[in-house]
C-alpha positions as CSV (number, residue, x, y, z in Angstrom):
1,X,73.1,83.9,101.0
2,X,72.6,82.7,97.4
3,X,68.8,82.6,97.9
4,X,68.7,86.1,99.3
5,X,70.7,87.4,96.3
6,X,68.4,85.6,93.9
7,X,65.2,86.9,95.5
8,X,66.5,90.5,95.4
9,X,67.5,90.1,91.8
10,X,64.1,88.8,90.8
11,X,62.4,91.7,92.6
12,X,64.6,94.2,90.8
13,X,63.9,92.7,87.4
14,X,60.1,92.6,88.0
15,X,60.2,96.3,89.1
16,X,62.2,97.4,86.1
17,X,59.3,98.1,83.8
18,X,59.7,100.2,80.6
19,X,58.8,103.8,81.0
20,X,59.9,105.1,77.6
21,X,63.2,106.5,78.8
22,X,66.1,106.1,81.2
23,X,68.5,108.5,82.7
24,X,66.8,111.3,80.7
25,X,67.2,109.4,77.3
26,X,63.9,109.6,75.4
27,X,63.2,106.7,72.9
28,X,60.5,108.7,71.3
29,X,62.4,111.9,70.5
30,X,62.2,113.3,67.0
31,X,65.5,114.7,65.8
32,X,63.9,116.2,62.7
33,X,61.8,118.5,64.9
34,X,64.9,119.1,67.0
35,X,66.7,120.3,63.9
36,X,63.9,122.8,63.2
37,X,64.1,124.1,66.8
38,X,67.9,124.3,66.7
39,X,68.0,126.3,63.5
40,X,65.4,128.8,64.8
41,X,66.7,129.2,68.4
42,X,70.2,127.9,68.8
43,X,72.2,128.4,65.6
44,X,73.0,132.0,66.2
45,X,75.2,131.1,69.1
46,X,76.1,127.4,68.5
47,X,76.6,127.7,64.8
48,X,75.2,125.6,62.0
49,X,77.9,122.9,62.4
50,X,77.6,122.7,66.2
51,X,81.1,124.1,66.8
52,X,80.0,127.5,67.9
53,X,79.3,130.6,65.8
54,X,82.2,133.0,65.2
55,X,82.5,135.9,67.7
56,X,81.7,138.4,64.9
57,X,78.3,136.7,64.4
58,X,77.5,135.6,68.0
59,X,78.4,139.0,69.5
60,X,80.2,137.7,72.5
61,X,83.4,136.0,73.6
62,X,82.6,132.3,74.1
63,X,83.4,131.0,77.6
64,X,85.9,128.2,78.2
65,X,83.0,125.8,78.8
66,X,81.3,126.6,75.5
67,X,80.5,123.2,73.9
68,X,81.7,121.9,70.6
69,X,79.0,119.3,69.8
70,X,81.2,117.6,67.1
71,X,83.8,116.4,69.7
72,X,82.6,113.0,70.5
73,X,85.0,112.6,73.5
74,X,83.4,115.6,75.1
75,X,79.7,115.0,74.3
76,X,79.2,111.2,74.5
77,X,80.0,111.0,78.2
78,X,77.2,113.5,79.0
79,X,73.8,112.1,79.7
80,X,70.7,113.6,78.0
81,X,69.4,114.8,81.3
82,X,72.5,117.1,81.7
83,X,71.7,118.7,78.3
84,X,68.0,119.0,79.1
85,X,68.7,120.6,82.5
86,X,70.8,123.4,80.9
87,X,68.4,123.9,78.0
88,X,65.4,124.1,80.4
89,X,66.9,126.1,83.3
90,X,69.9,127.9,81.7
91,X,73.6,127.5,82.1
92,X,73.9,128.5,85.8
93,X,71.7,125.5,86.8
94,X,74.7,123.2,86.2
95,X,77.4,125.8,87.0
96,X,78.0,127.0,83.5
97,X,78.0,130.5,82.0
98,X,75.0,132.8,82.3
99,X,75.3,133.4,78.5
100,X,73.2,130.2,78.1
101,X,69.6,131.3,78.6
102,X,66.7,129.2,79.9
103,X,64.2,127.8,77.4
104,X,61.9,126.1,79.9
105,X,59.0,128.4,79.1
106,X,59.6,128.6,75.4
107,X,59.9,124.8,74.8
108,X,57.9,121.8,76.1
109,X,59.6,118.8,77.6
110,X,59.2,116.7,74.5
111,X,60.5,119.6,72.3
112,X,63.7,119.7,74.5
113,X,64.0,115.9,74.0
114,X,63.8,116.4,70.3
115,X,66.4,119.2,70.4
116,X,68.8,117.0,72.4
117,X,68.3,114.2,70.0
118,X,69.4,116.5,67.2
119,X,72.4,117.7,69.1
120,X,73.6,114.1,69.3
121,X,73.9,113.9,65.5
122,X,76.9,116.3,65.5
123,X,79.1,113.4,66.8
124,X,79.5,111.3,63.7
125,X,81.3,108.4,65.3
126,X,78.7,105.9,66.7
127,X,81.1,103.6,68.5
128,X,81.7,105.8,71.5
129,X,79.9,104.3,74.6
130,X,77.2,106.8,75.8
131,X,77.2,108.4,79.2
132,X,73.8,106.8,80.0
133,X,75.7,103.5,80.4
134,X,78.0,105.2,83.0
135,X,76.2,103.9,86.1
136,X,76.6,105.1,89.6
137,X,79.9,103.8,91.0
138,X,79.5,101.2,93.7
139,X,82.0,101.0,96.6
140,X,83.7,97.8,95.5
141,X,82.2,96.6,92.2
142,X,84.1,98.1,89.2
143,X,82.1,99.5,86.3
144,X,82.3,98.6,82.6
145,X,82.3,102.2,81.4
146,X,85.7,103.8,80.6
147,X,86.1,107.0,82.6
148,X,88.1,110.2,83.4
149,X,87.8,110.4,87.2
150,X,89.7,110.5,90.5
151,X,88.3,108.6,93.4
152,X,89.5,108.6,97.1
153,X,87.9,105.6,98.8
154,X,88.3,104.7,102.5
155,X,87.3,101.7,104.6
156,X,87.5,102.1,108.4
157,X,87.2,99.2,110.8
158,X,84.1,99.7,112.9
159,X,85.0,96.9,115.3
160,X,88.0,94.9,116.4
161,X,91.5,96.1,115.6
162,X,91.6,99.8,114.8
163,X,92.7,100.6,111.2
164,X,91.8,102.0,107.9
165,X,92.7,101.5,104.2
166,X,92.3,104.2,101.6
167,X,92.7,104.0,97.8
168,X,93.7,106.9,95.6
169,X,92.4,105.9,92.2
170,X,93.0,107.7,88.9
171,X,91.2,106.5,85.8
172,X,92.1,108.0,82.4
173,X,90.1,107.3,79.3
174,X,91.9,107.3,75.9
175,X,90.6,106.5,72.5
176,X,87.0,105.4,71.9
177,X,86.9,102.4,74.2
178,X,90.0,102.3,76.4
179,X,90.9,103.3,80.0
180,X,94.1,103.2,82.1
181,X,93.7,102.8,85.9
182,X,96.2,103.5,88.6
183,X,95.3,102.5,92.2
184,X,97.6,103.3,95.1
185,X,96.4,102.0,98.5
186,X,97.4,103.6,101.8
187,X,97.2,101.7,105.1
188,X,97.1,102.8,108.7
189,X,96.8,100.1,111.4
190,X,97.1,99.7,115.1
191,X,99.4,96.8,115.7
192,X,100.0,95.9,119.3
193,X,99.0,99.5,120.4
194,X,101.5,101.0,117.9
195,X,100.2,102.7,114.8
196,X,102.0,101.9,111.5
197,X,101.3,103.3,108.0
198,X,102.4,102.8,104.5
199,X,101.4,102.2,100.9
200,X,100.1,98.9,99.8
201,X,100.4,97.0,96.5
202,X,99.8,99.5,93.7
203,X,97.7,98.6,90.6
204,X,98.3,99.5,87.0
205,X,95.5,98.2,84.7
206,X,94.0,98.6,81.2
207,X,90.3,98.4,80.5
208,X,88.6,98.0,77.1
209,X,84.9,98.1,76.2
210,X,84.0,95.0,74.2
211,X,80.3,95.8,73.6
212,X,77.9,98.6,74.4
213,X,74.4,99.3,73.3
214,X,72.3,102.3,74.3
215,X,69.0,100.9,73.2
216,X,69.4,97.8,75.3
217,X,71.2,99.6,78.2
218,X,74.0,97.1,78.2
219,X,77.8,97.4,78.3
220,X,80.6,94.8,78.7
221,X,84.3,95.4,79.4
222,X,87.4,93.4,80.1
223,X,90.3,94.6,82.3
224,X,93.7,93.3,83.0
225,X,96.4,94.7,85.2
226,X,99.3,94.1,87.6
227,X,99.5,94.6,91.4
228,X,103.0,95.6,92.1
229,X,104.5,94.3,95.4
230,X,105.1,97.9,96.7
231,X,103.5,97.2,100.2
232,X,105.3,96.0,103.3
233,X,104.3,92.3,103.6
234,X,105.6,92.0,107.2
235,X,103.1,94.7,108.3
236,X,100.3,93.1,106.3
237,X,100.3,96.0,103.7
238,X,101.2,93.8,100.7
239,X,101.2,90.3,99.3
240,X,105.0,90.2,98.7
241,X,104.6,89.1,95.0
242,X,103.5,90.6,91.7
243,X,99.9,89.6,91.0
244,X,98.0,89.6,87.7
245,X,94.4,90.6,88.1
246,X,91.8,90.2,85.4
247,X,88.1,90.6,85.3
248,X,85.0,91.0,83.1
249,X,82.4,93.7,84.0
250,X,78.9,93.8,82.7
251,X,76.4,96.5,83.5
252,X,72.7,96.8,82.7
253,X,70.4,99.8,83.1
254,X,66.7,99.5,82.8
255,X,64.2,102.2,81.7
256,X,63.0,102.5,85.2
257,X,66.6,103.8,86.2
258,X,67.1,100.5,88.0
259,X,70.6,99.1,87.3
260,X,72.7,96.0,87.9
261,X,76.5,95.9,87.8
262,X,78.5,92.6,87.8
263,X,82.2,91.9,88.0
264,X,83.8,88.5,87.8
265,X,87.6,87.9,87.9
266,X,90.7,86.4,89.4
267,X,93.9,87.4,91.3
268,X,96.8,85.3,90.0
269,X,100.0,85.8,92.0
270,X,103.3,85.0,90.3
271,X,104.5,83.1,93.4
272,X,101.6,81.0,94.9
273,X,103.8,79.9,97.7
274,X,103.6,83.4,99.0
275,X,100.0,84.3,98.2
276,X,97.2,82.1,97.0
277,X,95.3,82.5,93.8
278,X,91.7,83.7,94.2
279,X,88.4,84.3,92.4
280,X,86.0,87.1,93.1
281,X,82.5,88.0,92.2
282,X,80.9,91.4,92.9
283,X,77.5,92.7,92.0
284,X,75.6,95.9,92.8
285,X,71.9,96.4,92.4
286,X,70.6,100.0,92.6
287,X,68.0,102.5,91.7
288,X,68.5,106.2,90.8
289,X,66.1,108.9,91.8
290,X,66.2,112.6,90.9
291,X,63.9,115.5,91.4
292,X,62.7,118.0,88.8
293,X,61.6,115.2,86.4
294,X,65.0,113.5,86.6
295,X,67.0,116.8,86.2
296,X,67.9,117.5,89.8
297,X,70.2,116.0,92.4
298,X,70.7,112.3,91.8
299,X,70.3,109.8,94.7
300,X,71.3,106.2,94.1
301,X,70.7,103.7,96.9
302,X,72.5,100.4,96.2
303,X,72.9,96.9,97.7
304,X,76.2,95.3,96.9
305,X,77.2,91.7,97.2
306,X,80.9,90.9,97.4
307,X,82.3,87.3,97.2
308,X,85.9,86.0,97.3
309,X,87.4,82.5,97.4
310,X,91.0,81.4,97.7
311,X,91.9,78.6,95.3
312,X,93.3,76.3,98.0
313,X,92.0,73.0,99.4
314,X,89.2,73.5,102.0
315,X,88.7,77.2,101.3
316,X,85.1,78.6,101.3
317,X,83.5,81.5,99.6
318,X,83.5,84.7,101.8
319,X,80.4,86.8,101.3
320,X,79.9,90.5,102.3
321,X,76.9,92.7,101.9
322,X,77.3,96.5,101.5
323,X,74.2,98.7,101.7
324,X,75.1,102.2,100.5
325,X,73.9,105.5,99.1
326,X,75.5,107.6,96.4
327,X,74.6,111.2,95.9
328,X,75.7,114.0,93.6
329,X,77.2,116.8,95.6
330,X,77.8,119.6,93.0
331,X,75.3,121.2,90.7
332,X,77.1,119.9,87.7
333,X,76.9,116.5,89.3
334,X,80.6,115.8,88.6
335,X,81.4,115.5,92.3
336,X,79.8,112.6,94.1
337,X,79.9,110.9,97.4
338,X,79.0,107.4,98.6
339,X,78.6,106.0,102.1
340,X,77.9,102.5,103.2
341,X,78.6,99.7,105.7
342,X,80.5,96.5,104.7
343,X,79.1,93.6,106.7
344,X,80.6,90.1,106.6
345,X,77.7,87.6,105.9
346,X,79.7,84.3,106.0
347,X,82.8,83.1,107.8
348,X,82.6,86.1,110.1
349,X,85.5,85.0,112.5
350,X,88.3,87.6,112.2
351,X,86.5,89.6,109.5
352,X,85.4,93.0,110.7
353,X,82.5,95.3,109.9
354,X,83.7,98.4,108.1
355,X,82.4,101.9,107.4
356,X,83.2,102.6,103.7
357,X,82.9,105.8,101.7
358,X,84.4,107.6,98.8
359,X,84.6,111.0,97.1
360,X,84.5,111.0,93.3
361,X,85.6,113.7,90.9
362,X,84.6,113.3,87.2
363,X,87.4,115.3,85.6
364,X,85.7,115.2,82.2
365,X,83.0,117.6,83.5
366,X,85.3,120.3,84.8
367,X,87.7,121.3,87.5
368,X,87.2,120.3,91.1
369,X,86.3,123.9,92.0
370,X,83.8,124.4,89.2
371,X,80.1,123.7,89.0
372,X,79.1,124.3,92.6
């Protein structure tokens, strides 16, 4: 198993050659030229300070989605390709107002890159992690990027005892580098031909970005939290004890839009006589593809490797592999889905193959009903 993982990792690294940009971010953009374009084509609506021109000058009532480029919490989560798509094709291409016209015939691709580079200067705080480091979410491996999103994730047993487990996850970003996560699992299981259901052990956790660098494509975060014994232990829906969970997450994106996400951590129950301590290591390797020169619908096939080991004498590492595909569902790309199969690779006795999937809503980019 370790050799397979190493071989795949080497192939990914060899294929991740520099192409001058990733996720729509151009390393050769000229913000000085972008400033010239902005002042000649954009300032009448968006204002000289990037906050929007007054209604008396713009001649229209700004829509609720009208951007304020000085608000770092609104602009830094957006990737350059999102800006470029709206500038090139107009507001409706991402489900925004028709007031925003298309400039695809008036500006070249490189000129749009220059303009986007200039728009970035309105955010004066450089410590906000950029959206290009917000990689496609894997089914199990947690990302390093702090987010504003709701995820409903489900795993259904494909063989053996019928049952499923869903997680309702809310992640709320606050400040420059912080995030709160609440995770409530819901179980349904056939036990001796009788179906039982209930919540599992809920999680409350805090994540903080320790390092992020757009130029290198790297981001590192630490997270710590508590699993509250809210599940029914007798039914197998909970551990029966409070557990402290901590992990480090490191993500790397390459200029070929290839990415690697890693997560290493531990579950530390307060009462080890009830539940054992354990270590886990998760990693996801993927590649993003998008039509229309990286401006269209985003497809992200991934291969995920999931390992856990109880810290008890004689225990072995359990490995699972999860091939999967994430795709953006809405035009605004704030609604995404992922579908995969979790396959036990070692110690397969009693461990079942599962169909796993999720629906993700990025709240930062608008309401659930918007952007379609």
